N, C-alpha and C positions, 0 to 999 in steps of 0.2 A: 534540112533548109542549102543555097548554095552560097555559096561564096561568091563576091566577085569576078575571081577566076577563074569558076565554071566549076572549081573544085567544091568538092559537100564540105562542108564542114561539123568537124567531130560535133558529138553531139553526148551534153553536160548531164553526169551521171548524179542524177533524178536524190535531190537530200535524200538524211537515211533519219527517219523517223528516228526518236531519242524516247530511247526507250525508257523505264521507271525503273529506277535501282532494284533488285533484290532484296527485297522486306526481309530485316531479320525476324528472325523467330521469335517470341516473344521471352524475357527469359519466366522459367515455371517458380510459382510463391509460393514463399517457404513455407511449413506446419508455421501458423497462426503462431504468435509467444505475444505471454501474457508481460506488456509492457507499461514501464512509469514512471510519469518524470515527462519532461519537456519533447517534442516528437521533430524531427532535421530527415528533411527531403537528399537524394543520391542521386547517384543517377539509374541507382538498380530498384528503388522504389526504400519507404521510408523504413527509420531505424531509432529510437528512444535514444536522446541525448546523452546521456547518465543510465548504462547501465548496473541493473545491479547485481553485481558481483561480488559472490563472497569468499575474501580470504582469507579467510579465521581459519585453522581445522580445530578449533573450541568444538564441539557439538554442540548443533540444538537440543534445550528443553524438548521431554516426551507430553504431546498431546497431553496422558493424567498432570502428572506433572506441573504445567500450564493447570490444567482446570483448580488444581489441589488450590494451587492463587491464587482464584478467582473468586474460590467460592469461600476463604475467609478474606480478601479483599471484601466481595454482595455482604460479606454476612456481616463487617463491618460499620458500611451503607447503610444496610437495615436498617440494625439498629439506631443509624441514627435519621438515620427515614423517621422511627417508630421511637423518640425523643420525639424528634419533631410532633409528631400525630397527637399521643398525649399532647406538649402543650398548647397544642391546638383547642384538643377539647374541652382542657381545661377552664381555656379563657372564653371557648365560646358557651361556659353553664352544660360543660357536661356532655353536650351533644356534639358529635360529625355531622357538621352540615354536607348535608348529598346534594347541593344545589350547581347548576355548571362551574356558571362562574365561582363556587368556593372551591368545585372537584381542578378546576382549570390551575386554578393559584396552587393549589398541592401541590400539584403536577410537577408545575417549573420551580415550585421548590424541593424536589425531591431533583431533577438532571440538576439541576443548581449546590442541587447536596454534593451529590454520583462527582462531578467538575470539579467544583471545591479539594477534594479528597486526590480527582487525580492532577491537580496541580501543586499542591501542597507539594507531596512528591518528586515530582517532576522540577522542580523551584528550590528544594535543597539539595535536588542532585542527587538523590538517593532513589535506593526498591523500595518498593513496596516494602508496606505488612505483609502481604499473600506473597511474596516472590524470595521474604526473606525468608516465615519461613516454611519454604517451601521448599530451600539450598537454594534458589536459582538468584544470576549476576546476568543485572544487560551490558554488553559488546555491542559497539556494532562492527560493520562485516573489514573493519581493519585490525580485530581485536579489540581492542582500547576501548575502557569505560563510557560513555556515553555522554556529554557534555550537558546545555540544559535545555539550547538548545534543541539537540538531535531527542531527550525522551519529552520536547514541549511537541513536533513536527508528530514523536511514536501515538502518544493521546489525538490528537487530530486524525491523525490518519487511522484508531481502534476505531474512530466512530465513523468514516468507511469501510472500514469488516463491516464490522456492530451490523449498519446502514441495512441494508439488502440480503431482509433476513439472514443472519449472519454467513453468510456467501463467504461471503471473507476468513472465515475462521477455520471453514472447514475443507478449507482450498491447504489449509495446510496437509493434511490427509490425504489429494494427492502431487502435493506439493515434492519432489526429488530429493529437498533436504529440508522437507517438511519443517515452510518457513509460511505464515498467512501472509495478507497484504501490508497489514501496518508494519507486517520487519520487512515486506521489498521495500515500501513507499519510505518508510526515515530509513531505512536498511540498520537496521538496530534487530537484536534477539533475547530472547533468555537463554544463558545455559546455564548448568550445573555446577553449585561451589566446588563440591567434588570432584571435575571432574578438567580445575586451573589449580587442582595443588596450591602451589608456590606462585604460579599463575600471578604477576601483577598486571591489570588494564594502564 
């Protein structure tokens, strides 16, 4: 274009197209970790709000010691169930009914016996007969004797360990510290009494 004075007007530079900002490479996802408890969102992903970290130096009980304790506790519960079955048979005229309703009721009673047995020890704030016989003691991740609330949480989380075909129990064989799911959820674990010496929780 020509201006009024006859001199050509300087060309305006063409507007530069705004280049899109370079995309930052996506952060590599870390290896999957087993997280328990609530999850919080951060800038780089999600992580558990409360991490299951064991600060206690006491050793975790070996699987065979746990099995001995579980076997003894199961034996006590089974004895109680057999007594109930005998009473049920006696009151039924010497015949154990096998219809659907009777078997369902008996299954509920058996489950109730298991729960009551667990609750008795938790509310008494002590170790079960099986743990005592196997010379095991419960500690929390800070190395202290757990209270009733922690023991109740352990009972509830133990059902979570058993529910998926016992996968939560087998996890102890793969875990670095031999902790089961209910150990990590409740933040409590059994340890040999002999390993504690004179130490008190």
